[in-house]
All heavy atoms as TSV, in Angstrom:
chain	resi	resn	atom	element	x	y	z
A	1	MET	N	N	61.259	92.705	284.131
A	1	MET	CA	C	60.145	93.328	283.530
A	1	MET	C	C	59.177	93.861	284.627
A	1	MET	O	O	58.668	94.993	284.550
A	1	MET	CB	C	59.377	92.418	282.591
A	1	MET	CG	C	58.139	93.061	282.009
A	1	MET	SD	S	57.050	91.950	281.074
A	1	MET	CE	C	57.957	91.738	279.586
A	2	VAL	N	N	58.971	93.040	285.661
A	2	VAL	CA	C	58.045	93.460	286.713
A	2	VAL	C	C	58.471	94.689	287.415
A	2	VAL	O	O	57.718	95.652	287.632
A	2	VAL	CB	C	57.819	92.257	287.694
A	2	VAL	CG1	C	56.965	92.704	288.907
A	2	VAL	CG2	C	57.234	91.059	287.005
A	3	GLY	N	N	59.786	94.763	287.793
A	3	GLY	CA	C	60.321	95.941	288.433
A	3	GLY	C	C	60.173	97.218	287.556
A	3	GLY	O	O	59.881	98.250	288.045
A	4	GLN	N	N	60.551	97.070	286.270
A	4	GLN	CA	C	60.413	98.187	285.389
A	4	GLN	C	C	58.967	98.690	285.239
A	4	GLN	O	O	58.712	99.871	285.242
A	4	GLN	CB	C	60.967	97.809	283.982
A	4	GLN	CG	C	62.434	97.647	283.950
A	4	GLN	CD	C	62.918	97.198	282.538
A	4	GLN	OE1	O	62.116	97.012	281.624
A	4	GLN	NE2	N	64.185	97.066	282.385
A	5	PHE	N	N	58.058	97.684	285.114
A	5	PHE	CA	C	56.650	98.041	285.032
A	5	PHE	C	C	56.201	98.806	286.240
A	5	PHE	O	O	55.454	99.815	286.173
A	5	PHE	CB	C	55.751	96.840	284.780
A	5	PHE	CG	C	54.312	97.129	284.833
A	5	PHE	CD1	C	53.704	97.854	283.843
A	5	PHE	CD2	C	53.548	96.687	285.917
A	5	PHE	CE1	C	52.340	98.117	283.918
A	5	PHE	CE2	C	52.205	96.959	285.977
A	5	PHE	CZ	C	51.643	97.685	285.010
A	6	ARG	N	N	56.496	98.295	287.428
A	6	ARG	CA	C	56.046	98.957	288.681
A	6	ARG	C	C	56.624	100.375	288.766
A	6	ARG	O	O	55.937	101.289	289.217
A	6	ARG	CB	C	56.484	98.106	289.892
A	6	ARG	CG	C	55.648	96.860	290.023
A	6	ARG	CD	C	56.037	96.069	291.180
A	6	ARG	NE	N	55.245	94.831	291.307
A	6	ARG	CZ	C	55.650	93.688	291.873
A	6	ARG	NH1	N	56.819	93.667	292.409
A	6	ARG	NH2	N	54.823	92.698	291.879
A	7	ALA	N	N	57.908	100.555	288.385
A	7	ALA	CA	C	58.485	101.878	288.428
A	7	ALA	C	C	57.800	102.778	287.474
A	7	ALA	O	O	57.479	104.011	287.803
A	7	ALA	CB	C	59.972	101.812	288.129
A	8	LEU	N	N	57.554	102.349	286.226
A	8	LEU	CA	C	56.832	103.159	285.240
A	8	LEU	C	C	55.421	103.507	285.721
A	8	LEU	O	O	55.022	104.658	285.578
A	8	LEU	CB	C	56.746	102.449	283.897
A	8	LEU	CG	C	58.011	102.477	283.046
A	8	LEU	CD1	C	57.940	101.492	281.890
A	8	LEU	CD2	C	58.370	103.843	282.571
A	9	ALA	N	N	54.702	102.563	286.235
A	9	ALA	CA	C	53.316	102.731	286.702
A	9	ALA	C	C	53.307	103.807	287.861
A	9	ALA	O	O	52.460	104.660	287.854
A	9	ALA	CB	C	52.737	101.412	287.187
A	10	SER	N	N	54.296	103.712	288.722
A	10	SER	CA	C	54.385	104.702	289.793
A	10	SER	C	C	54.649	106.099	289.257
A	10	SER	O	O	54.035	107.072	289.693
A	10	SER	CB	C	55.490	104.311	290.740
A	10	SER	OG	O	55.717	105.266	291.772
A	11	LEU	N	N	55.532	106.211	288.320
A	11	LEU	CA	C	55.831	107.491	287.699
A	11	LEU	C	C	54.614	108.058	286.948
A	11	LEU	O	O	54.281	109.279	287.034
A	11	LEU	CB	C	56.997	107.412	286.701
A	11	LEU	CG	C	58.365	107.257	287.383
A	11	LEU	CD1	C	59.439	106.897	286.357
A	11	LEU	CD2	C	58.708	108.513	288.119
A	12	ILE	N	N	53.861	107.177	286.273
A	12	ILE	CA	C	52.698	107.557	285.553
A	12	ILE	C	C	51.637	108.115	286.521
A	12	ILE	O	O	50.963	109.105	286.286
A	12	ILE	CB	C	52.167	106.473	284.621
A	12	ILE	CG1	C	53.095	106.227	283.456
A	12	ILE	CG2	C	50.733	106.745	284.173
A	12	ILE	CD1	C	52.866	105.030	282.657
A	13	ASP	N	N	51.469	107.362	287.637
A	13	ASP	CA	C	50.449	107.814	288.642
A	13	ASP	C	C	50.855	109.156	289.255
A	13	ASP	O	O	49.994	109.939	289.531
A	13	ASP	CB	C	50.366	106.779	289.756
A	13	ASP	CG	C	49.651	105.514	289.370
A	13	ASP	OD1	O	48.922	105.541	288.315
A	13	ASP	OD2	O	49.794	104.477	290.027
A	14	SER	N	N	52.152	109.422	289.449
A	14	SER	CA	C	52.654	110.650	290.021
A	14	SER	C	C	52.529	111.818	289.070
A	14	SER	O	O	52.148	112.921	289.461
A	14	SER	CB	C	54.076	110.483	290.458
A	14	SER	OG	O	54.127	109.523	291.511
A	15	TYR	N	N	52.953	111.670	287.845
A	15	TYR	CA	C	53.103	112.746	286.927
A	15	TYR	C	C	51.974	112.939	285.892
A	15	TYR	O	O	51.803	113.948	285.265
A	15	TYR	CB	C	54.449	112.652	286.167
A	15	TYR	CG	C	55.628	112.847	287.058
A	15	TYR	CD1	C	56.368	111.817	287.550
A	15	TYR	CD2	C	56.000	114.169	287.402
A	15	TYR	CE1	C	57.417	112.007	288.369
A	15	TYR	CE2	C	57.122	114.373	288.230
A	15	TYR	CZ	C	57.800	113.257	288.715
A	15	TYR	OH	O	58.887	113.516	289.584
A	16	ARG	N	N	51.176	111.851	285.694
A	16	ARG	CA	C	50.061	111.862	284.693
A	16	ARG	C	C	50.547	112.370	283.315
A	16	ARG	O	O	49.980	113.357	282.773
A	16	ARG	CB	C	48.905	112.717	285.183
A	16	ARG	CG	C	48.293	112.218	286.466
A	16	ARG	CD	C	47.516	110.986	286.252
A	16	ARG	NE	N	46.857	110.582	287.547
A	16	ARG	CZ	C	46.563	109.357	287.787
A	16	ARG	NH1	N	46.786	108.406	286.860
A	16	ARG	NH2	N	46.006	109.036	288.899
A	17	PRO	N	N	51.540	111.714	282.685
A	17	PRO	CA	C	52.037	112.184	281.407
A	17	PRO	C	C	51.007	111.931	280.278
A	17	PRO	O	O	50.128	111.036	280.413
A	17	PRO	CB	C	53.305	111.417	281.159
A	17	PRO	CG	C	52.988	110.100	281.867
A	17	PRO	CD	C	52.199	110.514	283.099
A	18	ASP	N	N	51.119	112.684	279.217
A	18	ASP	CA	C	50.300	112.448	278.016
A	18	ASP	C	C	50.772	111.252	277.222
A	18	ASP	O	O	50.062	110.625	276.472
A	18	ASP	CB	C	50.278	113.674	277.078
A	18	ASP	CG	C	49.605	114.836	277.705
A	18	ASP	OD1	O	48.627	114.653	278.505
A	18	ASP	OD2	O	50.050	115.960	277.465
A	19	GLY	N	N	52.066	110.909	277.411
A	19	GLY	CA	C	52.667	109.776	276.669
A	19	GLY	C	C	53.926	109.274	277.286
A	19	GLY	O	O	54.525	109.976	278.156
A	20	VAL	N	N	54.357	108.080	276.892
A	20	VAL	CA	C	55.568	107.471	277.393
A	20	VAL	C	C	56.334	107.027	276.199
A	20	VAL	O	O	55.727	106.345	275.299
A	20	VAL	CB	C	55.233	106.245	278.302
A	20	VAL	CG1	C	56.540	105.557	278.663
A	20	VAL	CG2	C	54.477	106.672	279.515
A	21	ILE	N	N	57.563	107.419	276.090
A	21	ILE	CA	C	58.495	106.983	275.034
A	21	ILE	C	C	59.541	106.087	275.706
A	21	ILE	O	O	60.238	106.575	276.558
A	21	ILE	CB	C	59.137	108.140	274.268
A	21	ILE	CG1	C	58.056	109.002	273.610
A	21	ILE	CG2	C	60.116	107.580	273.214
A	21	ILE	CD1	C	58.635	110.248	273.001
A	22	ALA	N	N	59.593	104.842	275.307
A	22	ALA	CA	C	60.512	103.838	275.918
A	22	ALA	C	C	61.408	103.290	274.867
A	22	ALA	O	O	61.010	103.009	273.755
A	22	ALA	CB	C	59.692	102.803	276.611
A	23	GLU	N	N	62.690	103.136	275.252
A	23	GLU	CA	C	63.660	102.416	274.401
A	23	GLU	C	C	63.174	101.002	274.272
A	23	GLU	O	O	62.529	100.428	275.163
A	23	GLU	CB	C	65.024	102.456	275.071
A	23	GLU	CG	C	66.186	102.431	274.155
A	23	GLU	CD	C	66.595	100.972	273.823
A	23	GLU	OE1	O	66.315	100.057	274.650
A	23	GLU	OE2	O	67.213	100.756	272.801
A	24	HIS	N	N	63.392	100.323	273.124
A	24	HIS	CA	C	62.793	99.062	272.881
A	24	HIS	C	C	63.237	97.974	273.809
A	24	HIS	O	O	62.562	96.924	273.875
A	24	HIS	CB	C	63.066	98.620	271.379
A	24	HIS	CG	C	64.427	98.332	271.064
A	24	HIS	ND1	N	65.413	99.275	270.892
A	24	HIS	CD2	C	65.031	97.166	270.913
A	24	HIS	CE1	C	66.572	98.654	270.651
A	24	HIS	NE2	N	66.352	97.375	270.650
A	25	LEU	N	N	64.331	98.121	274.526
A	25	LEU	CA	C	64.763	97.079	275.436
A	25	LEU	C	C	64.121	97.258	276.852
A	25	LEU	O	O	64.388	96.456	277.739
A	25	LEU	CB	C	66.276	97.025	275.535
A	25	LEU	CG	C	66.936	96.583	274.256
A	25	LEU	CD1	C	68.492	96.618	274.413
A	25	LEU	CD2	C	66.473	95.170	273.878
A	26	VAL	N	N	63.421	98.326	277.056
A	26	VAL	CA	C	62.670	98.537	278.354
A	26	VAL	C	C	61.438	97.690	278.280
A	26	VAL	O	O	60.386	98.150	277.803
A	26	VAL	CB	C	62.372	100.033	278.595
A	26	VAL	CG1	C	61.645	100.242	279.876
A	26	VAL	CG2	C	63.730	100.827	278.663
A	27	ARG	N	N	61.530	96.479	278.731
A	27	ARG	CA	C	60.395	95.523	278.613
A	27	ARG	C	C	59.231	95.920	279.555
A	27	ARG	O	O	58.135	95.447	279.379
A	27	ARG	CB	C	60.844	94.108	278.874
A	27	ARG	CG	C	61.893	93.654	277.883
A	27	ARG	CD	C	61.298	93.633	276.531
A	27	ARG	NE	N	62.292	93.102	275.564
A	27	ARG	CZ	C	62.259	93.373	274.288
A	27	ARG	NH1	N	61.347	94.129	273.823
A	27	ARG	NH2	N	63.149	92.939	273.513
A	28	GLY	N	N	59.489	96.722	280.593
A	28	GLY	CA	C	58.462	97.100	281.515
A	28	GLY	C	C	57.401	97.942	280.856
A	28	GLY	O	O	56.304	98.122	281.418
A	29	ALA	N	N	57.656	98.531	279.724
A	29	ALA	CA	C	56.655	99.376	279.019
A	29	ALA	C	C	55.648	98.515	278.305
A	29	ALA	O	O	54.560	98.946	278.039
A	29	ALA	CB	C	57.323	100.347	278.044
A	30	ALA	N	N	55.938	97.273	278.028
A	30	ALA	CA	C	55.016	96.380	277.266
A	30	ALA	C	C	53.698	96.150	277.984
A	30	ALA	O	O	52.637	96.266	277.376
A	30	ALA	CB	C	55.747	95.058	276.915
A	31	PRO	N	N	53.710	95.833	279.312
A	31	PRO	CA	C	52.417	95.697	280.015
A	31	PRO	C	C	51.584	96.915	280.003
A	31	PRO	O	O	50.323	96.836	280.110
A	31	PRO	CB	C	52.857	95.275	281.392
A	31	PRO	CG	C	54.208	94.739	281.298
A	31	PRO	CD	C	54.835	95.483	280.186
A	32	LEU	N	N	52.148	98.106	279.899
A	32	LEU	CA	C	51.357	99.352	279.809
A	32	LEU	C	C	50.377	99.272	278.633
A	32	LEU	O	O	49.298	99.837	278.719
A	32	LEU	CB	C	52.254	100.541	279.675
A	32	LEU	CG	C	53.065	100.991	280.830
A	32	LEU	CD1	C	53.949	102.173	280.445
A	32	LEU	CD2	C	52.201	101.364	281.986
A	33	MET	N	N	50.832	98.689	277.597
A	33	MET	CA	C	50.005	98.639	276.352
A	33	MET	C	C	48.720	97.784	276.556
A	33	MET	O	O	47.785	97.880	275.774
A	33	MET	CB	C	50.796	98.115	275.238
A	33	MET	CG	C	51.954	99.013	274.806
A	33	MET	SD	S	52.911	98.361	273.466
A	33	MET	CE	C	54.362	99.420	273.607
A	34	LEU	N	N	48.668	96.953	277.601
A	34	LEU	CA	C	47.522	96.151	277.868
A	34	LEU	C	C	46.525	96.889	278.787
A	34	LEU	O	O	45.353	96.387	278.896
A	34	LEU	CB	C	47.924	94.833	278.562
A	34	LEU	CG	C	48.873	93.940	277.712
A	34	LEU	CD1	C	49.293	92.728	278.594
A	34	LEU	CD2	C	48.155	93.460	276.489
A	35	SER	N	N	46.893	98.029	279.318
A	35	SER	CA	C	46.025	98.730	280.232
A	35	SER	C	C	45.067	99.570	279.462
A	35	SER	O	O	45.381	100.225	278.518
A	35	SER	CB	C	46.857	99.634	281.127
A	35	SER	OG	O	46.057	100.443	281.958
A	36	ALA	N	N	43.803	99.619	279.924
A	36	ALA	CA	C	42.757	100.401	279.297
A	36	ALA	C	C	42.888	101.919	279.597
A	36	ALA	O	O	42.497	102.726	278.859
A	36	ALA	CB	C	41.352	99.890	279.725
A	37	THR	N	N	43.525	102.167	280.748
A	37	THR	CA	C	43.675	103.570	281.210
A	37	THR	C	C	45.144	103.943	281.214
A	37	THR	O	O	45.776	104.129	282.209
A	37	THR	CB	C	43.148	103.766	282.631
A	37	THR	OG1	O	43.803	102.853	283.474
A	37	THR	CG2	C	41.630	103.480	282.630
A	38	ARG	N	N	45.701	104.008	280.019
A	38	ARG	CA	C	47.136	104.335	279.891
A	38	ARG	C	C	47.347	105.525	279.002
A	38	ARG	O	O	46.506	105.847	278.221
A	38	ARG	CB	C	47.881	103.106	279.312
A	38	ARG	CG	C	47.433	102.813	277.876
A	38	ARG	CD	C	48.332	101.738	277.252
A	38	ARG	NE	N	47.779	101.314	275.962
A	38	ARG	CZ	C	47.991	101.973	274.779
A	38	ARG	NH1	N	48.627	103.085	274.761
A	38	ARG	NH2	N	47.443	101.498	273.693
A	39	PRO	N	N	48.509	106.158	279.166
A	39	PRO	CA	C	48.824	107.216	278.223
A	39	PRO	C	C	49.316	106.595	276.935
A	39	PRO	O	O	49.494	105.418	276.809
A	39	PRO	CB	C	49.986	107.973	278.892
A	39	PRO	CG	C	50.590	106.971	279.806
A	39	PRO	CD	C	49.504	106.063	280.238
A	40	PHE	N	N	49.540	107.450	275.898
A	40	PHE	CA	C	50.119	106.983	274.659
A	40	PHE	C	C	51.451	106.351	274.953
A	40	PHE	O	O	52.234	106.896	275.739
A	40	PHE	CB	C	50.260	108.182	273.732
A	40	PHE	CG	C	51.052	107.912	272.475
A	40	PHE	CD1	C	50.416	107.280	271.429
A	40	PHE	CD2	C	52.344	108.195	272.419
A	40	PHE	CE1	C	51.127	106.944	270.266
A	40	PHE	CE2	C	53.115	107.908	271.252
A	40	PHE	CZ	C	52.463	107.328	270.198
A	41	VAL	N	N	51.738	105.217	274.355
A	41	VAL	CA	C	53.053	104.527	274.589
A	41	VAL	C	C	53.706	104.300	273.237
A	41	VAL	O	O	53.108	103.750	272.304
A	41	VAL	CB	C	52.831	103.135	275.273
A	41	VAL	CG1	C	54.191	102.458	275.446
A	41	VAL	CG2	C	52.175	103.307	276.637
A	42	ALA	N	N	54.944	104.763	273.108
A	42	ALA	CA	C	55.754	104.519	271.880
A	42	ALA	C	C	57.039	103.818	272.312
A	42	ALA	O	O	57.699	104.195	273.315
A	42	ALA	CB	C	56.102	105.863	271.239
A	43	SER	N	N	57.338	102.773	271.599
A	43	SER	CA	C	58.594	102.034	271.826
A	43	SER	C	C	59.480	102.150	270.614
A	43	SER	O	O	59.061	101.832	269.496
A	43	SER	CB	C	58.249	100.545	272.116
A	43	SER	OG	O	59.407	99.810	272.318
A	44	CYS	N	N	60.651	102.641	270.830
A	44	CYS	CA	C	61.572	102.810	269.726
A	44	CYS	C	C	63.044	102.635	270.185
A	44	CYS	O	O	63.313	102.670	271.366
A	44	CYS	CB	C	61.410	104.256	269.064
A	44	CYS	SG	S	61.670	105.566	270.263
A	45	GLY	N	N	63.887	102.420	269.193
A	45	GLY	CA	C	65.322	102.221	269.567
A	45	GLY	C	C	66.140	102.090	268.335
A	45	GLY	O	O	65.666	102.062	267.229
A	46	VAL	N	N	67.429	101.989	268.591
A	46	VAL	CA	C	68.393	101.901	267.477
A	46	VAL	C	C	69.169	100.618	267.669
A	46	VAL	O	O	69.766	100.348	268.723
A	46	VAL	CB	C	69.359	103.099	267.490
A	46	VAL	CG1	C	70.394	102.957	266.380
A	46	VAL	CG2	C	68.601	104.398	267.353
A	47	ILE	N	N	69.206	99.783	266.645
A	47	ILE	CA	C	70.039	98.571	266.667
A	47	ILE	C	C	70.863	98.523	265.423
A	47	ILE	O	O	70.630	99.222	264.437
A	47	ILE	CB	C	69.152	97.286	266.786
A	47	ILE	CG1	C	68.203	97.211	265.586
A	47	ILE	CG2	C	68.356	97.248	268.078
A	47	ILE	CD1	C	67.427	95.920	265.467
A	48	PHE	N	N	71.904	97.678	265.434
A	48	PHE	CA	C	72.780	97.600	264.261
A	48	PHE	C	C	72.072	96.798	263.196
A	48	PHE	O	O	71.202	95.923	263.493
A	48	PHE	CB	C	74.115	97.026	264.631
A	48	PHE	CG	C	74.099	95.576	265.061
A	48	PHE	CD1	C	74.245	94.606	264.090
A	48	PHE	CD2	C	73.921	95.206	266.326
A	48	PHE	CE1	C	74.217	93.302	264.395
A	48	PHE	CE2	C	73.845	93.898	266.685
A	48	PHE	CZ	C	74.055	92.913	265.741
A	49	LEU	N	N	72.387	97.008	261.998
A	49	LEU	CA	C	71.828	96.270	260.853
A	49	LEU	C	C	72.708	95.014	260.692
A	49	LEU	O	O	73.876	95.092	260.334
A	49	LEU	CB	C	71.799	97.133	259.608
A	49	LEU	CG	C	71.186	96.503	258.397
A	49	LEU	CD1	C	69.704	96.134	258.657
A	49	LEU	CD2	C	71.210	97.485	257.203
A	50	GLY	N	N	72.207	93.836	260.913
A	50	GLY	CA	C	73.029	92.633	260.876
A	50	GLY	C	C	73.174	92.039	259.531
A	50	GLY	O	O	72.869	90.835	259.376
A	51	LEU	N	N	73.630	92.815	258.569
A	51	LEU	CA	C	73.893	92.264	257.235
A	51	LEU	C	C	75.373	92.123	257.007
A	51	LEU	O	O	76.134	92.920	257.496
A	51	LEU	CB	C	73.278	93.202	256.182
A	51	LEU	CG	C	71.782	93.372	256.193
A	51	LEU	CD1	C	71.371	94.427	255.165
A	51	LEU	CD2	C	71.079	92.074	255.906
A	52	PRO	N	N	75.768	91.114	256.270
A	52	PRO	CA	C	77.189	90.956	255.977
A	52	PRO	C	C	77.787	92.170	255.228
A	52	PRO	O	O	77.083	92.804	254.443
A	52	PRO	CB	C	77.285	89.735	255.059
A	52	PRO	CG	C	75.979	89.046	255.226
A	52	PRO	CD	C	74.938	90.091	255.648
A	53	ARG	N	N	79.032	92.485	255.499
A	53	ARG	CA	C	79.701	93.543	254.784
A	53	ARG	C	C	80.287	93.113	253.487
A	53	ARG	O	O	80.666	91.965	253.320
A	53	ARG	CB	C	80.867	94.082	255.696
A	53	ARG	CG	C	80.336	94.740	256.971
A	53	ARG	CD	C	81.487	95.050	257.898
A	53	ARG	NE	N	82.585	95.701	257.176
A	53	ARG	CZ	C	83.191	96.764	257.644
A	53	ARG	NH1	N	82.840	97.351	258.727
A	53	ARG	NH2	N	84.198	97.324	256.956
A	54	GLU	N	N	80.332	94.009	252.493
A	54	GLU	CA	C	80.860	93.635	251.201
A	54	GLU	C	C	82.338	93.363	251.245
A	54	GLU	O	O	82.839	92.636	250.409
A	54	GLU	CB	C	80.544	94.797	250.220
A	54	GLU	CG	C	79.052	94.931	249.871
A	54	GLU	CD	C	78.807	96.017	248.854
A	54	GLU	OE1	O	79.737	96.479	248.185
A	54	GLU	OE2	O	77.634	96.423	248.787
A	55	ASP	N	N	83.036	93.955	252.143
A	55	ASP	CA	C	84.486	93.773	252.189
A	55	ASP	C	C	84.918	92.533	252.978
A	55	ASP	O	O	86.111	92.217	253.142
A	55	ASP	CB	C	85.216	95.018	252.817
A	55	ASP	CG	C	84.779	95.366	254.196
A	55	ASP	OD1	O	84.009	94.570	254.787
A	55	ASP	OD2	O	85.107	96.425	254.678
A	56	GLY	N	N	83.923	91.818	253.504
A	56	GLY	CA	C	84.224	90.518	254.196
A	56	GLY	C	C	84.606	90.631	255.644
A	56	GLY	O	O	84.763	89.648	256.367
A	57	LEU	N	N	84.732	91.893	256.152
A	57	LEU	CA	C	85.042	92.043	257.617
A	57	LEU	C	C	83.840	91.632	258.446
A	57	LEU	O	O	82.683	91.675	257.985
A	57	LEU	CB	C	85.414	93.474	257.889
A	57	LEU	CG	C	86.761	93.924	257.316
A	57	LEU	CD1	C	86.931	95.440	257.549
A	57	LEU	CD2	C	87.865	93.211	257.976
A	58	PRO	N	N	84.049	91.305	259.708
A	58	PRO	CA	C	82.934	90.930	260.601
A	58	PRO	C	C	81.990	92.144	260.696
A	58	PRO	O	O	82.410	93.331	260.602
A	58	PRO	CB	C	83.650	90.730	261.930
A	58	PRO	CG	C	85.000	90.419	261.631
A	58	PRO	CD	C	85.350	91.121	260.396
A	59	HIS	N	N	80.732	91.911	260.857
A	59	HIS	CA	C	79.768	92.976	260.938
A	59	HIS	C	C	79.068	92.940	262.306
A	59	HIS	O	O	79.148	91.986	263.050
A	59	HIS	CB	C	78.734	92.841	259.861
A	59	HIS	CG	C	77.929	91.555	259.871
A	59	HIS	ND1	N	78.475	90.395	259.449
A	59	HIS	CD2	C	76.703	91.250	260.347
A	59	HIS	CE1	C	77.578	89.431	259.613
A	59	HIS	NE2	N	76.510	89.897	260.178
A	60	GLY	N	N	78.369	93.979	262.643
A	60	GLY	CA	C	77.659	94.043	263.883
A	60	GLY	C	C	78.596	94.035	265.100
A	60	GLY	O	O	79.616	94.737	265.078
A	61	PHE	N	N	78.220	93.235	266.094
A	61	PHE	CA	C	79.072	93.158	267.272
A	61	PHE	C	C	80.447	92.462	266.942
A	61	PHE	O	O	81.408	92.656	267.707
A	61	PHE	CB	C	78.432	92.367	268.350
A	61	PHE	CG	C	77.188	93.078	268.894
A	61	PHE	CD1	C	75.959	92.469	268.877
A	61	PHE	CD2	C	77.299	94.311	269.454
A	61	PHE	CE1	C	74.807	93.109	269.419
A	61	PHE	CE2	C	76.201	94.969	269.956
A	61	PHE	CZ	C	74.968	94.350	269.953
A	62	GLY	N	N	80.505	91.709	265.903
A	62	GLY	CA	C	81.768	91.006	265.535
A	62	GLY	C	C	82.947	91.928	265.292
A	62	GLY	O	O	84.017	91.697	265.685
A	63	LEU	N	N	82.689	93.049	264.660
A	63	LEU	CA	C	83.757	94.020	264.373
A	63	LEU	C	C	84.297	94.569	265.658
A	63	LEU	O	O	85.509	94.676	265.805
A	63	LEU	CB	C	83.247	95.119	263.481
A	63	LEU	CG	C	84.254	96.145	262.992
A	63	LEU	CD1	C	85.424	95.448	262.208
A	63	LEU	CD2	C	83.670	97.184	262.133
A	64	GLY	N	N	83.400	94.871	266.627
A	64	GLY	CA	C	83.870	95.400	267.900
A	64	GLY	C	C	84.707	94.393	268.665
A	64	GLY	O	O	85.702	94.723	269.294
A	65	LEU	N	N	84.309	93.103	268.601
A	65	LEU	CA	C	85.062	92.081	269.292
A	65	LEU	C	C	86.410	91.878	268.665
A	65	LEU	O	O	87.369	91.621	269.367
A	65	LEU	CB	C	84.273	90.770	269.340
A	65	LEU	CG	C	83.006	90.809	270.132
A	65	LEU	CD1	C	82.211	89.472	269.913
A	65	LEU	CD2	C	83.253	91.047	271.576
A	66	VAL	N	N	86.540	91.965	267.380
A	66	VAL	CA	C	87.827	91.907	266.719
A	66	VAL	C	C	88.735	93.046	267.166
A	66	VAL	O	O	89.915	92.831	267.434
A	66	VAL	CB	C	87.660	91.915	265.151
A	66	VAL	CG1	C	89.025	92.089	264.485
A	66	VAL	CG2	C	87.017	90.623	264.648
A	67	HIS	N	N	88.174	94.261	267.287
A	67	HIS	CA	C	88.917	95.376	267.780
A	67	HIS	C	C	89.373	95.193	269.162
A	67	HIS	O	O	90.521	95.535	269.522
A	67	HIS	CB	C	88.066	96.667	267.599
A	67	HIS	CG	C	88.812	97.884	268.060
A	67	HIS	ND1	N	89.823	98.432	267.351
A	67	HIS	CD2	C	88.601	98.703	269.139
A	67	HIS	CE1	C	90.279	99.512	267.987
A	67	HIS	NE2	N	89.535	99.671	269.057
A	68	ILE	N	N	88.537	94.656	270.057
A	68	ILE	CA	C	88.840	94.521	271.450
A	68	ILE	C	C	89.868	93.354	271.713
A	68	ILE	O	O	90.848	93.497	272.408
A	68	ILE	CB	C	87.623	94.314	272.277
A	68	ILE	CG1	C	86.751	95.599	272.249
A	68	ILE	CG2	C	87.932	93.947	273.724
A	68	ILE	CD1	C	85.344	95.428	272.866
A	69	PHE	N	N	89.608	92.254	271.055
A	69	PHE	CA	C	90.342	91.037	271.372
A	69	PHE	C	C	91.366	90.691	270.321
A	69	PHE	O	O	92.150	89.789	270.452
A	69	PHE	CB	C	89.372	89.837	271.589
A	69	PHE	CG	C	88.519	89.981	272.758
A	69	PHE	CD1	C	87.134	90.219	272.585
A	69	PHE	CD2	C	88.984	89.961	274.035
A	69	PHE	CE1	C	86.306	90.384	273.656
A	69	PHE	CE2	C	88.134	90.082	275.144
A	69	PHE	CZ	C	86.832	90.325	274.941
A	70	GLY	N	N	91.370	91.412	269.187
A	70	GLY	CA	C	92.167	91.063	268.043
A	70	GLY	C	C	93.643	91.469	268.156
A	70	GLY	O	O	94.219	91.985	268.957
């Protein structure tokens, strides 16, 4: 997180963006939200929906592992 935050802070100082859009796993963007002098920060991402399947097959990462190791 610290390295990501420092890199983002450096880029923000250099480019002075109006906003930052970060994927939700980029944890270095979280400390930006605590700063009083920050640009707009949006955190978004895409994850799988971890609900069981109606056909009984493995869901989420389980289906991929069955395909790889099955």
